[in-house]
N, C-alpha and C positions, 0 to 999 in steps of 0.2 A: 257147228253153229250155223243156224239158218241166216241167210242174208237179210239185213234189215233195210237195205236200200233197193228200190226197184231198178230195173234195167235203165229206165230213163234218168233216174237220179244218179246212177253210176256214170252214165255218159255225161251228164251235166257236170259232175265233179272233174272228170277228165278234160272236158272242154274248157272249164274254168281254169284249171291248172295250166294248160297249154296257152290259153289266152294271157294269163299273167306272165308267163315267160316271154311271149311275143311282145307284150306291153313293156316288159323290162328291157328288152333289146332296143326298143324305140325310145323309151322315156326314162330308163334307169331307176324305176321304182315299181312296186307291185301294182297290179290292176286294181283301181278303186272299185270296191264292191257295189257302191251306189251306181256307178256307171254301168257295170255289168248287169245289175238287176233291172235297169230300165229296159233292156232288150231281152232279158231271159228271166222269166218269173220263177223264183225258187219255191220249192215245197217247204212246208213247215218244218219237216225233219232236217232239212239242210240248213235251217236257220237256228237250230238248237246249238248250244255250246257243246263242242266236242273237240278233242285233241286229235291231231293227225300228223303223219309223216309223209313227205313226198320224196320218193326215190327216183332218180333219173339214171337210165342206162343208155350207153352208146355202144352199139355192136356187141352187146352182151357184157360190157364192162361197166362197173359203177362209175357214174359221172357226177353224182352229187346226191346227198341225202340230208335233209334237215326236217326237224319236226318239233312238236310240242308234246309233252308228257301229260300235262294237266289241262283240262278244258278251261279256257278263260275268255273265249270269244266265239261268235257263231262259226260253225264248221266251214261255211263258205269263205269267210275271211281268213280262217286258219289255213285252208288249202291254198288260197291265192298267195298269201304271204310265204308259206312254206315252199311252194313251187318256185317263187321268185328267189328265195334264199338258197334253195338247193341248186338253182342254176347259176347264181351270181355271187353267193356269199359263203359257200362251203369252203373253209380254209384249206382243204386238201387238194382243191382243184382250181385251175384257172376258170374265169367266167366262161359260160357257154357262149359260143359264137353264133352269128346268124346262119352260117353254113351248117352248123351242127344241129340246130333246133329241129328241122324237119325229121331228122333221123333219131331223135330221142324217143326212148320208150319210157312212158310215165307209169309209175306204180304208186298208188295212194293207199295208205294204211290208216283206217279210222279206229282209234283206240278206245277201249273201255276204260273206265276209271281204274287206276291202280289200286290193288288191295295188298296191304302189308301181310307178309308171310310170318308165321311163328315157327321157329325151329330151335333145336337144342344145340346142334353142331352141323358141320358141313355135310356129313352123311345123311342126317335127317333132312336137310334142305334138298339134297340130291334126290332123295326118295319122293319128295313132294312135287318136284318139277314135272310138268306135263309136256313131254316132247311134242313138237308140232303144234302146240296150243298156246303155251305161255310165252309172252314177252317178259323180260325181267329188267328191273331197275336195281342195280347194286350200288349201295352207298356205304362208304367208310369215311372216317374223318378226313376231309380234304380231297375226297375222291368220289366220282360218280360216273356211271356208265349204264347204257341200256342196249339191249338187243331186241329187235322186233321178232315176232314169231316166225317171220320168213327166214331168219338166219338158221333155223333148224335144218333147212335144205342143205346147207354147207357144213353144219356142225350137228350131226344127228344124235350124238350121245350126250346125256345130261352133264357128265363130267367135262366133256370137251366144251360144251356151251358155257359152263361156268368158268372154266379156266380162261377161255378167250374173252369172256366178259370182264374178268378181273384185269387182264392185260389192257383191254380197252379203257378201263377206268384208271389205268396208270398204276396198278398194283402188281406185285410179283405173282406169278401163276400159282404158287403154293401158299399165298397169303391167307391167313384166317385170323379172325379176332372176334371176341364177343360183341364188339361194337358194329359189326357188319349188319346192315339192314337190307332186306330184299323185299321188293314188292313185285307182284305179277299183274299182268293185264293181257287181254286178248285183243285181236285186231280183225276188222273186216277189211279184206283186200279188194281194191278197185283197180282193174287194169283194162 
């Protein structure tokens, strides 16, 4: 997939995400976009509604990951809020400290709209999954989980990807039901 963001737009998103984390350290809330836009003029594509995930790593280890699956606000606002939430509201981690912030590696994934998949059974679903390309949203009554396309790096086989996604959604690894719904999306990575 060809990049849709220019190098300047990519840097803009990374700078915005880091600024929102720094703002959060000082003020305990995400960076207000109006304040940021006074000093940094955004392009029209960065103002379009898009969904994003912000992943934080510290010395190669996951330090936070929060995102949106459905576009419901301008990309700039989504990135700023998700960066803040990944740093301070991911329930798996303590809030990021001021001493950790300069060492954080930021990874932004800008998602395409999810597309529902049609399949007859688990094997049919596995045949349709595109390794290295698809992010998946798996839903079953009372359960929901997603894996970004970047997860393929650690789970390269479709069956592994699906098994771990079921577990993430709170389901047994061998769970299958006609009520399972799966949607796929792609992501443009910004690092």
